[in-house]
C-alpha positions in Angstrom: -4.1 45.5 16.6 -5.9 42.0 15.7 -5.0 39.4 17.4 -3.0 36.7 15.0 -4.5 33.4 14.4 -3.6 29.8 12.7 -6.0 27.5 11.3 -5.8 23.6 11.4 -8.0 21.1 9.0 -8.0 17.7 8.5 -9.5 15.3 5.7 -9.2 11.6 6.0 -10.0 10.7 2.8 -7.5 12.0 -0.4 -10.4 13.8 -3.0 -12.9 15.0 0.5 -12.8 19.3 0.4 -10.4 20.6 2.9 -11.8 23.8 1.4 -15.0 23.8 3.1 -13.0 23.4 6.7 -11.2 26.0 5.1 -13.3 28.7 4.0 -15.5 28.2 7.6 -11.9 29.3 8.8 -11.4 31.9 7.1 -15.3 33.8 7.6 -15.1 32.6 11.4 -11.6 34.8 11.8 -12.7 37.7 9.9 -16.0 37.8 11.2 -14.0 38.1 14.9 -11.5 40.7 13.5 -8.8 38.3 13.7 -5.9 38.5 11.8 -5.5 34.9 10.0 -1.6 34.5 9.3 -2.0 30.8 7.5 -4.2 27.3 7.7 -2.0 24.1 8.1 -4.2 20.9 6.2 -3.4 17.2 6.6 -5.3 15.6 3.7 -5.9 11.6 4.1 -4.7 11.2 7.1 -6.9 9.3 9.9 -8.6 11.2 12.8 -7.6 8.2 14.7 -4.0 9.3 14.5 -2.2 11.3 17.3 -2.5 14.8 16.1 1.2 15.4 16.9 2.5 12.8 14.9 0.6 14.2 11.3 2.5 16.6 9.6 0.7 19.7 8.8 -0.2 19.8 12.7 3.4 19.8 13.8 4.2 22.4 11.2 1.2 24.3 12.9 2.8 23.8 16.2 6.0 24.7 15.2 4.9 27.8 13.1 3.0 29.0 16.0 5.8 28.7 18.8 8.2 30.2 16.4 6.0 33.5 15.4 4.6 33.8 18.8 1.0 33.3 17.7 -1.7 30.8 20.4 -4.6 30.8 18.8 -5.5 27.7 16.7 -8.8 27.8 14.6 -10.2 24.5 14.0 -13.6 23.7 12.5 -14.3 20.5 14.2 -13.8 19.0 17.9 -13.6 15.7 15.5 -10.5 17.5 13.1 -8.6 17.4 15.7 -9.4 13.6 16.3 -11.8 10.5 16.5 -9.5 8.8 19.8 -10.9 10.6 22.9 -7.7 9.4 24.2 -5.1 11.0 21.7 -7.3 14.4 20.9 -8.3 15.3 24.6 -4.0 15.1 25.5 -3.2 16.9 22.6 -5.4 19.2 23.2 -4.2 19.4 27.0 -0.8 19.6 25.5 -1.8 23.0 23.6 -3.5 24.4 26.6 -0.5 24.0 29.3 1.5 25.5 26.7 -0.8 29.0 26.4 -2.0 28.5 23.7 -6.0 29.2 23.0 -7.8 26.4 20.8 -11.8 27.1 19.3 -13.8 24.7 17.3 -15.7 27.2 15.2 -18.6 24.4 14.5 -19.2 24.1 17.9 -18.9 27.9 19.0 -16.3 26.4 21.9 -13.2 27.7 23.3 -11.6 24.9 24.7 -11.0 25.3 28.2 -10.4 21.7 30.3 -10.8 23.8 33.9 -14.5 24.8 33.2 -16.6 21.7 33.9 -18.9 22.4 31.3 -16.5 23.1 28.3 -14.9 19.8 29.5 -18.1 17.8 29.6 -19.1 19.3 25.8 -15.9 18.1 24.1 -15.4 15.0 26.5 -18.8 14.0 25.0 -18.6 15.2 21.1 -14.9 13.4 21.3 -16.8 10.3 22.5 -19.3 10.3 20.0 -16.8 10.8 17.3 -14.8 7.9 18.5 -18.2 5.6 18.8 -18.7 6.7 15.9 -15.9 5.7 14.2 -15.8 2.7 16.4 -19.1 1.8 15.0 -18.3 2.5 11.1 -15.1 -0.3 11.2 -17.8 -3.0 12.7 -20.2 -2.5 9.9 -16.7 -2.6 7.6 -16.0 -5.8 9.1 -19.2 -7.4 9.2 -19.6 -6.6 5.1 -15.8 -8.1 5.1 -18.0 -11.3 6.6 -20.8 -11.2 4.7 -18.6 -10.9 1.3 -19.6 -7.4 0.1 -17.9 -5.5 -2.2 -16.1 -2.4 -0.6 -15.6 1.0 -2.3 -16.1 1.7 -6.0 -16.8 -1.0 -8.5 -13.0 -1.8 -10.4 -12.6 0.1 -13.5 -13.5 -0.5 -17.3 -10.8 0.3 -19.6 -11.3 3.4 -22.1 -11.3 0.9 -25.0 -14.0 -1.4 -23.2 -16.2 1.9 -22.9 -15.1 2.8 -26.3 -16.2 0.2 -27.9 -19.9 0.5 -26.5 -20.1 4.0 -27.0 -19.6 3.3 -30.8 -22.1 0.1 -30.5 -24.7 2.1 -29.2 -24.0 6.0 -29.6 -27.4 7.0 -30.4 -28.1 6.4 -27.1 -28.0 7.9 -23.9 -25.2 7.6 -21.2 -27.4 6.0 -18.7 -28.9 3.7 -21.0 -25.4 2.5 -22.4 -24.3 2.5 -18.4 -27.4 -0.3 -18.2 -26.9 -2.3 -21.3 -22.7 -2.5 -19.7 -24.1 -3.5 -16.3 -26.5 -5.9 -18.0 -23.4 -7.9 -19.8 -21.8 -7.8 -16.3 -19.7 -5.5 -16.5 -19.1 -3.8 -13.2 -19.1 0.0 -12.6 -21.3 3.0 -11.3 -22.4 5.5 -12.8 
């Protein structure tokens, strides 16, 4: 009988594709002869949050406790968290309670008692946290310089229809260039 495992996936921005992680988890389980009994997904959840405060992570934890599953497959260390302290605390708790945790992208079985594993986990999580900090710094600098963040505001359907009627014989890109030239702020 193969070992029963669960998967955990997280994306921080709505619209990011959690299915990439899910497919990798499913493939890993199949390749290693593991019975994947569920994949829990946290979508639009920041990696800076405590994993045990996330809805799907809590559901995964409860499911495992209620059903005797003690192995968790996670695509990447950053999916557990981008806060070194929060991620390590969550990992310590899982390991202390007898869980086995695998980070399949890094091919790491979490073991904080093994110095090599511990160094690898701490280093990758520290890099993830620094990456998040640098991203915040760049965003704050852009704000200070008055740069617009995110996508341009949506142009109404009526305006687009007006341009399509007026320039219907042109390509979409040509019409877009005319709209931008007329001062409309939109992306192609």
